[in-house]
C-alpha positions as CSV (number, residue, x, y, z in Angstrom):
1,X,18.4,2.4,-20.4
2,X,18.4,4.7,-23.3
3,X,16.5,7.9,-24.2
4,X,15.1,8.1,-27.7
5,X,13.8,11.4,-29.1
6,X,11.4,10.4,-31.8
7,X,10.0,12.6,-34.4
8,X,6.9,13.8,-32.7
9,X,4.3,13.7,-35.4
10,X,5.4,10.2,-36.8
11,X,5.6,8.6,-33.3
12,X,2.2,10.2,-32.2
13,X,0.6,8.6,-35.3
14,X,2.1,5.3,-34.3
15,X,1.0,5.7,-30.7
16,X,-2.5,6.8,-31.4
17,X,-3.6,5.7,-35.0
18,X,-1.7,2.6,-35.7
19,X,-1.3,-0.8,-34.1
20,X,2.4,-0.4,-33.6
21,X,2.2,-0.6,-29.8
22,X,-1.0,-2.4,-29.2
23,X,0.6,-5.6,-28.0
24,X,2.2,-3.7,-25.1
25,X,0.6,-3.8,-21.6
26,X,-0.6,-0.4,-20.6
27,X,0.6,0.3,-17.1
28,X,-0.4,4.0,-16.5
29,X,-0.8,7.3,-18.2
30,X,-1.6,10.9,-17.7
31,X,-2.7,13.4,-20.3
32,X,-2.9,17.2,-19.5
33,X,-5.0,19.2,-21.9
34,X,-7.9,21.4,-20.4
35,X,-7.9,19.0,-17.5
36,X,-5.8,16.2,-16.2
37,X,-6.6,12.8,-17.3
38,X,-5.2,10.0,-15.2
39,X,-5.3,6.3,-16.3
40,X,-4.4,3.0,-14.9
41,X,-4.1,0.0,-17.0
42,X,-4.5,-2.3,-13.9
43,X,-7.4,-4.6,-14.7
44,X,-10.3,-4.6,-12.1
45,X,-10.9,-8.2,-12.1
46,X,-14.3,-8.0,-10.3
47,X,-15.6,-6.1,-13.4
48,X,-15.4,-9.2,-15.6
49,X,-17.7,-12.2,-15.6
50,X,-14.5,-14.3,-16.2
51,X,-11.5,-12.5,-14.6
52,X,-8.6,-12.2,-17.0
53,X,-5.4,-13.9,-16.4
54,X,-3.4,-10.6,-17.2
55,X,-2.8,-8.0,-14.6
56,X,-2.8,-5.0,-17.2
57,X,-4.8,-4.2,-20.3
58,X,-3.2,-3.9,-23.6
59,X,-2.6,-0.5,-25.1
60,X,-5.1,-1.3,-27.8
61,X,-8.0,-0.9,-25.3
62,X,-6.8,2.6,-24.3
63,X,-5.6,3.9,-27.6
64,X,-8.8,5.3,-29.0
65,X,-9.8,6.9,-25.6
66,X,-6.4,8.6,-25.4
67,X,-6.7,9.7,-29.0
68,X,-10.0,11.2,-28.3
69,X,-8.4,13.3,-25.4
70,X,-5.4,14.5,-27.5
71,X,-6.9,15.1,-31.0
72,X,-7.8,18.7,-31.7
73,X,-6.1,21.9,-32.9
74,X,-4.0,22.3,-29.7
75,X,-1.4,19.9,-28.6
76,X,-1.7,18.6,-25.0
77,X,0.3,20.5,-22.4
78,X,2.0,17.3,-21.5
79,X,1.5,13.5,-21.2
80,X,3.1,10.4,-20.1
81,X,2.4,6.8,-21.0
82,X,4.1,3.7,-19.5
83,X,4.0,0.5,-21.5
84,X,5.5,-2.9,-20.6
85,X,6.1,-5.7,-22.9
86,X,3.3,-8.1,-22.2
87,X,4.5,-11.0,-19.9
88,X,4.0,-13.7,-22.5
89,X,6.0,-11.7,-24.8
90,X,9.0,-11.3,-22.3
91,X,9.7,-15.1,-22.7
92,X,9.8,-14.8,-26.5
93,X,12.1,-11.7,-26.3
94,X,14.6,-13.7,-24.1
95,X,14.5,-16.6,-26.5
96,X,14.9,-14.5,-29.6
97,X,17.6,-12.5,-28.1
98,X,19.5,-15.7,-27.2
99,X,19.6,-14.7,-23.5
100,X,20.1,-17.5,-21.0
101,X,18.2,-15.7,-18.3
102,X,15.5,-17.0,-16.1
103,X,12.1,-15.5,-17.1
104,X,11.1,-15.5,-13.4
105,X,13.7,-12.9,-12.7
106,X,12.4,-10.4,-15.3
107,X,9.7,-8.3,-13.7
108,X,9.2,-5.9,-16.8
109,X,10.6,-4.4,-19.9
110,X,9.3,-0.8,-20.3
111,X,8.7,2.0,-22.7
112,X,8.1,5.4,-20.9
113,X,6.8,8.1,-23.3
114,X,6.9,11.6,-22.1
115,X,5.8,14.8,-23.9
116,X,6.6,18.1,-22.1
117,X,4.8,20.3,-24.5
118,X,7.5,20.7,-26.9
119,X,9.5,17.5,-27.0
120,X,8.7,13.8,-26.9
121,X,11.0,11.2,-25.5
122,X,10.8,7.5,-25.1
123,X,13.0,6.0,-22.3
124,X,13.6,2.3,-22.1
125,X,13.7,0.5,-18.8
126,X,14.0,-3.0,-17.2
127,X,13.0,-4.1,-13.9
128,X,14.0,-7.3,-12.1
129,X,12.9,-9.2,-9.1
130,X,16.3,-9.1,-7.5
131,X,19.6,-7.1,-8.0
132,X,21.2,-8.3,-11.2
133,X,24.9,-7.2,-12.3
134,X,24.3,-8.6,-15.8
135,X,23.3,-6.0,-18.2
136,X,22.7,-8.3,-21.2
137,X,18.8,-8.1,-21.0
138,X,18.9,-4.3,-20.6
139,X,21.3,-3.9,-23.7
140,X,19.2,-6.4,-25.8
141,X,15.9,-4.5,-24.8
142,X,17.4,-1.2,-25.8
143,X,18.5,-2.7,-29.2
144,X,15.0,-4.3,-29.7
145,X,13.3,-0.9,-29.1
146,X,15.6,0.8,-31.5
147,X,14.7,-2.1,-34.1
148,X,10.9,-1.5,-33.5
149,X,11.2,2.2,-34.2
150,X,13.3,1.6,-37.3
151,X,11.1,-1.2,-38.6
152,X,7.9,1.1,-38.3
153,X,9.5,4.1,-39.9
154,X,9.7,6.1,-36.7
155,X,12.7,8.4,-37.0
156,X,14.6,9.2,-33.8
157,X,17.8,10.4,-32.4
158,X,19.5,9.1,-29.2
159,X,19.7,11.6,-26.4
160,X,23.3,11.9,-25.1
């Protein structure tokens, strides 16, 4: 787990106006402006004619809605957005990272964005279905997130 402190304006642009994070599953979020807006990305399968295979919606389905809440002259009082690498992407990540690790043991690879009214942070996270001593997946995920920020021109500092 690492904590990145991205340049707020650039990162917010990538979160709300670009497709940078669209391929991530949106787990949940909360935005506080004049009111509190709470969202769950958990798909309500009974809503669909053909139930989706995925458990969570992709961020791209929530992005415009969140932008409509946040845009304006005043910044939000706070927000938090929790993303997970989409399940079909986790296998690709393990393979690309040359990790000999069972896909079935990985529950999620997360990005937790939090804005406290003055500072934006992004905390990486990993979750496994059982206790794991091996930190190779966590370290590779931290590196991958830093590469994602760098490749998309999102300046950041590491919180110490």
